[in-house]
VEXDREN-2710 file (C-alpha; in Angstrom, 1 decimal):
% VEXDREN-2710
k/r/px/py/pz
1/MET/17.3/276.4/78.8
2/PRO/20.4/274.3/78.1
3/GLN/22.7/275.6/75.5
4/PRO/25.0/273.7/73.0
5/SER/28.3/272.8/74.5
6/ALA/31.4/274.8/73.5
7/GLY/32.9/271.8/71.8
8/ARG/30.1/271.5/69.3
9/SER/30.4/273.4/66.0
10/ALA/27.8/275.9/65.0
11/SER/27.2/273.9/61.8
12/THR/26.4/270.6/63.5
13/ALA/24.8/271.8/66.8
14/PRO/21.0/271.8/66.7
15/SER/19.3/275.0/67.3
16/ALA/18.0/275.2/70.9
17/ARG/15.2/277.5/69.9
18/THR/14.1/275.3/67.0
19/ILE/14.1/272.0/68.9
20/ALA/12.6/273.4/72.1
21/GLY/9.6/274.5/70.2
22/LEU/9.5/271.2/68.2
23/PRO/8.6/272.7/64.8
24/GLY/9.2/271.0/61.5
25/ARG/9.9/267.3/61.8
26/GLY/9.4/267.2/65.5
27/SER/6.1/269.0/65.4
28/LEU/4.8/266.6/62.8
29/ALA/4.8/263.8/65.3
30/VAL/3.1/266.0/67.8
31/TRP/0.3/266.9/65.5
32/GLN/0.0/263.3/64.4
33/GLY/-0.6/262.4/68.1
34/PHE/-3.2/265.1/68.3
35/ILE/-5.0/263.7/65.3
36/ALA/-4.8/260.3/67.0
37/SER/-6.4/261.7/70.2
38/LEU/-9.1/263.3/68.1
39/CYS/-9.9/259.9/66.5
40/MET/-10.2/258.4/70.0
41/MET/-12.5/261.2/71.1
42/ALA/-14.8/260.8/68.1
43/GLY/-14.9/257.0/68.4
44/GLY/-15.5/257.3/72.1
45/LEU/-18.9/259.0/71.4
46/GLY/-20.0/255.7/69.9
47/VAL/-18.4/253.0/72.1
48/GLY/-17.4/254.9/75.2
49/TRP/-19.2/254.0/78.4
50/MET/-22.6/255.6/78.9
51/ALA/-24.8/254.7/81.9
52/SER/-28.4/253.8/81.4
53/GLY/-29.3/256.6/83.8
54/SER/-27.5/259.2/81.7
55/SER/-29.5/262.1/80.3
56/LEU/-27.7/261.7/77.0
57/ILE/-28.9/258.2/76.3
58/ARG/-32.1/259.6/74.8
59/VAL/-30.4/262.2/72.6
60/PRO/-31.2/261.2/69.0
61/PHE/-27.6/261.7/67.8
62/PHE/-26.2/259.2/70.3
63/ILE/-29.1/256.7/69.6
64/PHE/-28.3/256.9/65.9
65/LEU/-24.6/256.5/66.5
66/ARG/-24.9/253.5/68.9
67/ASP/-27.9/251.8/67.2
68/ASN/-26.3/251.4/63.8
69/PRO/-23.9/248.4/63.6
70/PHE/-21.9/250.1/60.8
71/LEU/-21.4/253.2/62.9
72/VAL/-20.5/251.2/66.0
73/VAL/-17.8/249.4/64.0
74/SER/-16.6/252.7/62.6
75/CYS/-16.3/254.1/66.1
76/THR/-14.4/251.0/67.2
77/VAL/-12.0/251.4/64.3
78/LEU/-11.5/255.1/65.2
79/VAL/-10.8/254.4/68.8
80/THR/-8.4/251.5/68.1
81/PHE/-6.6/253.2/65.2
82/GLY/-6.4/256.4/67.3
83/GLY/-4.8/254.6/70.3
84/LEU/-2.2/252.8/68.1
85/PHE/-1.5/255.9/66.0
86/LEU/-0.8/257.7/69.3
87/VAL/1.7/255.1/70.2
88/ARG/3.4/255.5/66.8
89/SER/3.4/259.3/67.2
90/TRP/5.0/258.9/70.6
91/LEU/7.7/256.6/69.1
92/ARG/8.3/259.0/66.2
93/LEU/8.6/261.9/68.5
94/GLY/11.4/260.2/70.3
95/GLN/13.2/259.4/67.1
96/ARG/12.8/262.9/65.6
97/VAL/14.0/264.8/68.7
98/GLY/17.1/262.7/69.0
99/ASP/19.0/264.9/71.5
100/TRP/16.7/265.6/74.4
101/SER/19.2/267.9/76.1
102/PHE/18.0/270.7/73.8
103/VAL/14.3/270.3/74.5
104/HIS/12.8/272.4/77.3
105/PRO/10.6/270.4/79.7
106/ALA/7.7/272.8/79.1
107/ALA/7.5/271.6/75.5
108/LEU/6.8/268.0/76.7
109/CYS/4.2/269.3/79.1
110/ARG/2.5/271.2/76.3
111/ILE/2.6/268.1/74.1
112/ALA/1.0/265.9/76.9
113/ALA/-1.7/268.6/77.4
114/LEU/-2.4/268.7/73.6
115/TRP/-2.7/264.9/73.4
116/CYS/-4.9/264.8/76.5
117/ALA/-7.3/267.7/75.6
118/PRO/-9.6/265.9/73.1
119/LEU/-10.0/263.0/75.5
120/MET/-11.5/265.3/78.1
121/LEU/-14.5/265.7/75.8
122/THR/-15.6/262.1/75.3
123/PHE/-17.3/259.3/77.2
124/PRO/-15.1/257.1/79.6
125/LEU/-13.1/254.7/77.5
126/PHE/-11.9/251.1/78.2
127/SER/-13.1/251.3/81.8
128/ARG/-16.2/252.2/83.8
129/ASP/-14.5/252.6/87.1
130/VAL/-15.6/256.2/87.2
131/TYR/-19.2/255.0/87.5
132/ALA/-18.1/253.0/90.5
133/TYR/-16.6/256.2/91.9
134/ILE/-20.0/257.9/91.5
135/GLY/-21.8/255.0/93.2
136/GLN/-19.3/255.0/96.1
137/GLY/-19.8/258.7/96.5
138/ARG/-23.5/258.2/96.7
139/LEU/-22.9/255.6/99.4
140/MET/-21.0/258.2/101.4
141/ILE/-23.8/260.7/101.0
142/ALA/-26.3/258.1/102.1
143/GLY/-24.3/257.5/105.2
144/LEU/-23.4/253.9/104.2
145/ASN/-19.9/252.4/104.7
146/PRO/-18.3/251.7/101.3
147/TYR/-15.9/249.2/103.0
148/VAL/-18.9/247.1/104.0
149/ASN/-21.6/247.9/101.4
150/GLY/-21.4/247.5/97.7
151/ILE/-23.1/249.8/95.2
152/SER/-26.0/247.4/95.2
153/ALA/-27.1/248.9/98.5
154/LEU/-28.3/252.0/96.5
155/ASN/-31.8/252.2/94.9
156/ASN/-31.7/251.8/91.1
157/TYR/-27.9/251.2/91.2
158/HIS/-27.9/249.7/87.8
159/ASN/-28.7/253.1/86.3
160/LEU/-25.4/254.4/87.6
161/GLY/-23.4/252.3/85.1
162/PRO/-20.9/250.4/87.3
163/ASP/-19.4/247.1/86.3
164/SER/-21.3/244.2/87.9
165/LEU/-18.1/243.2/89.7
166/TRP/-18.4/246.4/91.7
167/THR/-22.0/246.1/92.8
168/GLU/-21.3/243.7/95.7
169/ALA/-17.7/244.5/96.3
170/PRO/-16.4/246.9/98.9
171/THR/-14.2/249.7/97.7
172/PRO/-10.4/249.2/97.8
173/TYR/-9.8/253.0/97.9
174/GLY/-8.5/255.0/100.8
175/PRO/-10.4/257.5/102.9
176/LEU/-9.1/260.6/101.1
177/PHE/-10.6/259.4/97.8
178/LEU/-13.9/258.6/99.5
179/TRP/-14.1/262.3/100.4
180/ILE/-13.3/263.2/96.8
181/GLU/-16.0/260.9/95.6
182/GLN/-18.5/262.3/98.1
183/GLY/-17.6/265.9/97.2
184/ILE/-17.9/265.4/93.5
185/VAL/-21.3/263.6/93.8
186/TRP/-22.5/266.4/96.0
187/ILE/-21.3/269.2/93.7
188/SER/-22.7/267.5/90.6
189/GLY/-26.1/267.2/92.2
190/GLY/-26.5/263.6/91.0
191/ASN/-25.9/264.5/87.3
192/LEU/-23.8/261.7/85.8
193/GLU/-22.2/263.9/83.1
194/ILE/-21.1/266.6/85.5
195/ALA/-19.7/264.0/87.9
196/ILE/-17.7/262.4/85.1
197/ALA/-16.3/265.7/83.9
198/LEU/-15.2/266.5/87.5
199/PHE/-13.6/263.1/88.0
200/ARG/-11.8/263.7/84.7
201/ILE/-10.5/267.0/85.9
202/VAL/-9.2/265.3/89.0
203/ALA/-7.5/262.7/86.8
204/ALA/-5.9/265.5/84.7
205/LEU/-4.8/267.2/87.9
206/GLY/-3.0/264.0/88.8
207/VAL/-1.2/264.0/85.5
208/ALA/-0.1/267.6/86.2
209/LEU/1.2/266.5/89.6
210/CYS/3.1/263.7/87.9
211/ALA/4.7/266.2/85.5
212/VAL/5.8/268.5/88.3
213/ALA/7.3/265.6/90.3
214/VAL/9.0/264.0/87.3
215/ILE/10.7/267.3/86.4
216/GLY/12.0/267.7/89.9
217/LEU/13.1/264.1/90.3
218/ALA/14.7/263.9/86.9
219/ARG/16.8/267.0/87.7
220/HIS/17.7/265.6/91.1
221/TYR/18.9/262.3/89.7
222/GLY/20.8/263.8/86.7
223/LEU/18.4/262.5/84.0
224/GLN/17.4/264.4/80.9
225/THR/14.2/266.0/82.1
226/ALA/12.5/266.3/78.7
227/ARG/13.3/262.6/77.9
228/THR/11.9/261.5/81.2
229/LEU/8.7/263.4/80.6
230/TRP/8.4/261.8/77.2
231/LEU/8.7/258.4/78.9
232/THR/6.1/259.2/81.5
233/VAL/3.4/261.9/81.1
234/ALA/3.5/262.0/77.3
235/ASN/3.4/258.2/77.2
236/PRO/0.2/256.8/75.6
237/LEU/-0.3/254.6/78.7
238/PHE/-0.6/257.8/80.8
239/VAL/-2.8/259.6/78.3
240/ILE/-5.2/256.6/77.7
241/ASN/-5.4/255.1/81.2
242/PHE/-5.5/258.4/83.2
243/VAL/-7.5/260.8/81.0
244/ALA/-9.5/258.6/78.6
245/SER/-10.3/256.0/81.2
246/ILE/-10.5/258.4/84.2
247/HIS/-8.6/256.3/86.8
248/ASN/-7.7/257.7/90.2
249/ASP/-4.2/256.2/89.8
250/SER/-3.0/259.4/88.3
251/LEU/-3.7/261.3/91.5
252/MET/-2.2/258.4/93.6
253/LEU/0.9/258.4/91.4
254/GLY/1.3/262.2/91.4
255/LEU/1.2/262.3/95.2
256/VAL/3.6/259.5/95.8
257/LEU/6.1/261.0/93.3
258/LEU/5.7/264.4/95.0
259/GLY/6.4/262.7/98.3
260/LEU/9.5/261.2/96.9
261/LEU/10.6/264.6/95.6
262/ALA/10.1/266.3/98.9
263/THR/12.1/263.6/100.7
264/VAL/15.1/263.7/98.3
265/ARG/15.1/267.5/98.7
266/GLY/15.6/267.2/102.4
267/ARG/12.0/267.5/103.6
268/PRO/11.3/264.0/104.8
269/VAL/8.3/264.8/107.0
270/LEU/6.6/266.6/104.1
271/GLY/7.5/263.5/102.0
272/VAL/5.9/261.1/104.5
273/VAL/2.8/263.3/104.7
274/THR/2.4/263.5/100.9
275/VAL/2.9/259.7/100.4
276/THR/0.3/259.1/103.1
277/LEU/-2.1/261.3/101.1
278/SER/-1.4/259.0/98.2
279/ILE/-2.2/256.0/100.4
280/GLY/-5.5/257.7/101.1
281/ILE/-6.2/257.5/97.4
282/LYS/-5.1/253.9/96.8
283/PRO/-3.3/252.0/99.6
284/ILE/-0.9/250.2/97.2
285/THR/1.5/253.0/97.8
286/LEU/2.1/251.7/101.3
287/ILE/5.0/250.0/99.5
288/ALA/6.8/253.4/99.1
289/LEU/6.9/254.2/102.8
290/PRO/9.9/252.1/103.8
291/PHE/11.9/253.5/100.9
292/ILE/11.0/257.0/102.0
293/GLY/12.3/256.1/105.4
294/LEU/15.6/254.9/103.9
295/ILE/16.1/258.1/102.0
296/TRP/15.4/260.0/105.2
297/ALA/18.0/257.9/107.0
298/GLY/20.7/258.9/104.4
299/ARG/23.4/257.2/102.5
300/GLN/25.7/256.3/105.4
301/ALA/23.0/255.3/107.8
302/GLY/23.5/252.3/110.0
303/TRP/20.7/250.0/111.1
304/GLY/20.0/252.0/114.2
305/ARG/19.2/255.2/112.2
306/LYS/17.3/253.2/109.5
307/ILE/15.0/251.7/112.2
308/SER/14.5/255.1/113.8
309/CYS/13.5/256.7/110.5
310/TRP/11.2/253.8/109.7
311/ALA/9.6/254.2/113.1
312/LEU/9.1/257.9/112.6
313/THR/7.7/257.3/109.1
314/LEU/5.3/254.7/110.5
315/LEU/4.3/257.1/113.4
316/ILE/3.6/260.0/111.1
317/SER/1.8/258.0/108.4
318/GLY/-0.1/255.9/110.9
319/GLY/-1.2/259.0/112.8
320/ILE/-2.6/260.6/109.6
321/LEU/-4.4/257.5/108.5
322/THR/-5.9/257.0/112.0
323/LEU/-7.1/260.6/111.9
324/GLU/-8.6/260.1/108.5
325/GLY/-10.3/256.9/109.7
326/ALA/-11.7/258.6/112.7
327/LEU/-13.1/261.5/110.6
328/THR/-14.8/259.1/108.2
329/GLY/-15.9/256.8/111.0
330/PHE/-14.7/253.8/109.0
331/TRP/-11.3/253.6/110.6
332/PHE/-9.1/251.1/108.8
333/GLY/-11.9/249.4/106.8
334/TRP/-9.8/249.7/103.7
335/LEU/-7.4/247.0/105.0
336/PRO/-9.7/244.0/104.7
337/ALA/-11.2/245.5/101.5
338/MET/-7.8/245.8/100.0
339/THR/-6.7/242.2/100.8
340/THR/-10.0/240.5/99.9
341/SER/-9.4/238.3/96.8
342/GLY/-11.7/239.1/94.0
343/THR/-12.9/237.1/91.0
344/ILE/-11.0/239.1/88.5
345/TRP/-8.0/237.5/86.7
346/THR/-6.1/238.3/83.5
347/TRP/-4.6/235.8/81.2
348/TYR/-1.2/237.6/81.1
349/ALA/-0.9/237.6/84.9
350/PRO/1.0/234.5/85.8
351/PHE/-0.7/233.7/89.1
352/GLY/-4.1/234.7/87.6
353/LEU/-3.7/232.2/84.8
354/LEU/-2.3/229.5/87.0
355/SER/-5.1/229.9/89.6
356/ILE/-7.9/229.7/87.1
357/THR/-6.3/226.8/85.2
358/ALA/-5.7/224.8/88.4
359/ALA/-9.2/225.6/89.7
360/THR/-10.8/224.4/86.5
361/LEU/-8.8/221.2/86.4
362/VAL/-9.6/220.4/90.1
363/GLN/-13.3/221.2/89.5
364/TYR/-13.2/218.8/86.5
365/VAL/-12.5/215.9/88.9
366/ASN/-15.1/217.2/91.4
367/GLY/-12.5/218.7/93.7
368/PRO/-12.5/222.0/95.6
369/GLY/-11.4/224.2/92.6
370/ASP/-12.3/227.5/94.3
371/VAL/-10.1/226.7/97.3
372/VAL/-7.2/225.7/95.1
373/GLY/-7.6/228.9/93.1
374/GLU/-7.6/231.0/96.3
375/VAL/-4.6/229.2/97.7
376/ILE/-2.6/230.0/94.5
377/LYS/-3.7/233.6/94.6
378/GLY/-2.6/233.8/98.2
379/ILE/0.8/232.3/97.4
380/GLY/1.2/234.9/94.7
381/ARG/0.4/237.8/97.0
382/GLY/2.8/236.4/99.7
383/LEU/5.6/235.9/97.2
384/GLY/5.1/239.5/95.9
385/MET/5.4/240.9/99.4
386/ILE/8.5/238.8/100.2
387/VAL/10.3/240.1/97.1
388/ALA/9.2/243.6/97.8
389/LEU/10.6/243.3/101.4
390/TRP/13.8/242.0/99.9
391/TYR/14.3/245.2/97.9
392/VAL/13.5/247.2/101.1
393/PHE/16.4/245.6/103.0
394/ARG/18.9/244.8/100.2
395/GLY/20.4/247.0/97.6
396/SER/22.5/250.1/97.0
397/TYR/21.3/253.5/98.3
398/ASP/22.2/255.0/94.9
399/ARG/19.7/252.6/93.2
400/ILE/16.8/253.2/95.6
401/VAL/14.4/254.3/92.9
402/LEU/15.1/251.2/91.0
403/ARG/14.6/249.2/94.1
404/MET/11.2/250.9/94.6
405/ALA/10.3/250.1/91.0
406/LEU/11.3/246.4/91.4
407/ALA/9.4/246.1/94.7
408/LEU/6.2/247.5/93.1
409/THR/6.7/245.3/90.1
410/ALA/6.9/242.2/92.3
411/VAL/3.6/243.1/93.9
412/VAL/1.9/243.8/90.5
413/VAL/3.3/240.8/88.6
414/THR/2.3/238.3/91.4
415/ALA/-1.3/239.6/91.5
416/ALA/-4.1/237.6/89.9
417/ALA/-5.0/240.6/87.7
418/ILE/-2.7/243.0/86.0
419/GLN/-4.5/246.0/84.6
420/PRO/-3.0/248.3/82.0
421/TRP/-3.1/251.3/84.4
422/TYR/-1.0/249.4/86.9
423/VAL/1.8/249.5/84.4
424/THR/1.8/253.3/84.5
425/TRP/3.0/253.1/88.1
426/LEU/5.9/250.9/87.0
427/ALA/6.7/253.0/84.0
428/ALA/7.1/256.1/86.1
429/PHE/9.5/254.6/88.6
430/PHE/11.6/252.8/86.0
431/ALA/11.8/256.0/83.9
432/LEU/13.1/257.8/87.0
433/ALA/15.6/255.0/87.7
434/GLY/17.0/255.8/84.2
435/VAL/15.9/253.8/81.2
436/ALA/19.1/253.0/79.2
437/GLU/19.3/252.9/75.4
438/GLY/19.2/249.5/73.8
439/TRP/17.3/246.5/75.2
440/TYR/16.1/248.4/78.3
441/LEU/14.4/251.1/76.2
442/ARG/13.2/248.5/73.7
443/ALA/11.5/246.6/76.6
444/TYR/9.9/249.9/77.6
445/TYR/8.5/250.2/74.0
446/PHE/7.2/246.6/74.0
447/ALA/5.4/247.1/77.4
448/THR/3.9/250.4/76.1
449/VAL/2.6/248.7/72.9
450/PHE/1.4/245.5/74.7
451/PHE/-0.6/247.2/77.4
452/THR/-2.0/249.8/75.1
453/VAL/-3.4/247.0/72.9
454/ILE/-4.8/245.4/76.1
455/ALA/-6.6/248.6/77.0
456/LEU/-7.9/249.2/73.4
457/THR/-9.4/245.7/73.1
458/ASP/-10.7/245.2/76.6
459/GLN/-13.9/247.1/77.3
460/LEU/-16.2/248.7/74.7
461/ASP/-19.8/249.8/75.4
462/VAL/-22.3/248.5/72.8
463/PHE/-26.0/247.8/72.9
464/ASP/-26.9/244.2/73.9
465/TRP/-28.3/243.3/70.5
466/ILE/-25.0/244.1/68.8
467/PRO/-22.6/241.2/69.1
468/LEU/-19.8/242.4/71.4
469/VAL/-17.6/239.5/70.4
470/ALA/-17.6/240.8/66.8
471/ILE/-16.9/244.3/67.8
472/ARG/-14.0/243.2/70.0
473/ALA/-12.7/241.1/67.2
474/VAL/-12.6/244.2/65.0
475/ALA/-10.4/245.9/67.6
476/ILE/-8.2/242.9/68.1
477/VAL/-7.6/242.3/64.4
478/LEU/-6.9/246.0/63.7
479/SER/-4.5/246.1/66.7
480/VAL/-2.6/243.0/65.5
481/ILE/-2.3/244.5/61.9
482/PHE/-1.2/247.9/63.2
483/VAL/1.4/246.5/65.7
484/ALA/2.8/244.1/63.0
485/TYR/3.1/247.1/60.7
486/MET/5.0/249.1/63.2
487/MET/7.3/246.3/64.2
488/PHE/8.1/244.7/60.8
489/TRP/7.1/246.8/57.8
490/ASP/7.2/250.5/58.8
491/TRP/10.8/251.4/58.0
492/LYS/10.6/254.3/60.4
493/THR/9.6/252.5/63.5
494/ARG/10.7/248.8/63.0
495/SER/14.3/249.6/63.9
496/LEU/13.0/250.5/67.4
497/PHE/12.0/246.9/68.0
498/THR/14.5/244.9/66.1
499/ARG/17.8/246.8/65.8
500/LEU/20.5/245.8/68.2
501/ALA/22.2/248.7/70.0
502/PRO/24.8/248.9/72.7
503/LEU/23.5/249.3/76.2
504/LYS/24.2/252.6/77.9
505/ARG/22.7/254.7/80.6
506/ALA/20.4/257.5/79.5
507/PRO/22.5/260.7/79.1
508/ALA/22.6/263.0/82.1
509/ALA/21.0/266.5/82.0
510/ARG/23.1/269.4/81.0
END
């Protein structure tokens, strides 16, 4: 554990033992975050996603909890308050620690585990993608191709609880995750609750992999390890989107970061293999491969060596993906499934908003609105790839992680839909690029708050006879009030959003 520098007096130097354990003022923020997580857990029992085929839907306790409008509103308040109180606890933790060089990384891992633990025990929150995972696993067991068949190919598929958008759509996931889906459905024996618990364990394992990789990468790049963990695995976006919502992005991100760690440690072949495993979860991490090749080539590499390393990277990764495709029998079916444009768009995604606005206006004058919308989405995807390629070929070797972050950001920002869990990918890479104090860190705060609010107000599960619009309005109004309080009235946190501070790089590890 780092020790105080010799130049610091005993009277002013913080106690390494005290801060590493985070007692007193530091531990208060930790336990506040735990209370926030407990609130989300309790509220999730009433408004978390429960499939109609669940054996728990007939339990009197859950019927009482979900059939009473007052209790549904109460659960909504608990979930929303808990998520925002977790954000405030995270911010206060950063303020109270102050000097991260005296905090052991294990302390942040324990904090993240403490905040995640209650959410392991509630229904899926803010997303029902896990029910799509179960449906796709059943497709695999039935011998159907998930890249061709939607979940609607299954008998009584509505009882599985997936979003209607998934019922006809092919899966965008890689072959490795198809095997995970198939294995979990087989182990669970068709029991939805057991399958959900197993998928949540997989998501938590992904968070653990992220923690291991972040520790190694932060040390390699000279960043304060504990601070970088605070920015990533202890960030509410990680806790909510990975554990509460049970997204496979945690496993995807953990593997790609481990691949990056292996490469910077001089084991590029292992790095390529690990990143390819990440592609087998969600193919979006294909973007990382050319950067892995650049690190393999080395700082002083000329174009000849760069091209050679790119070729070796493509050969190894392509060979593994071909083998996976041959074993599943689906080959590269994920390629067209990944590039197929869906109907989802979000109002805060520039090209999503532009495409739906243009399509509506064109349809208003009896024009081909759908075609116009698809063209705009295609332009966005193309622009994103062009910018990503720019960062592959241009930029300093010393800023290669930042280039990776910017390339991934270009692809995410130009998509028609930007989901809150996409931002966790960006948060991890920007944190490893070194989030400076001042405006850079403030932007990180704003992004965390904004996308946490988006998650909290997006998807809640209520009975059809209870007006969903009113329930969402409760979540939105409470979110606006809480965020306004943190930014403008709470004298402890408002300075984080309004106070001007000089820009400086995050301090290096000691």
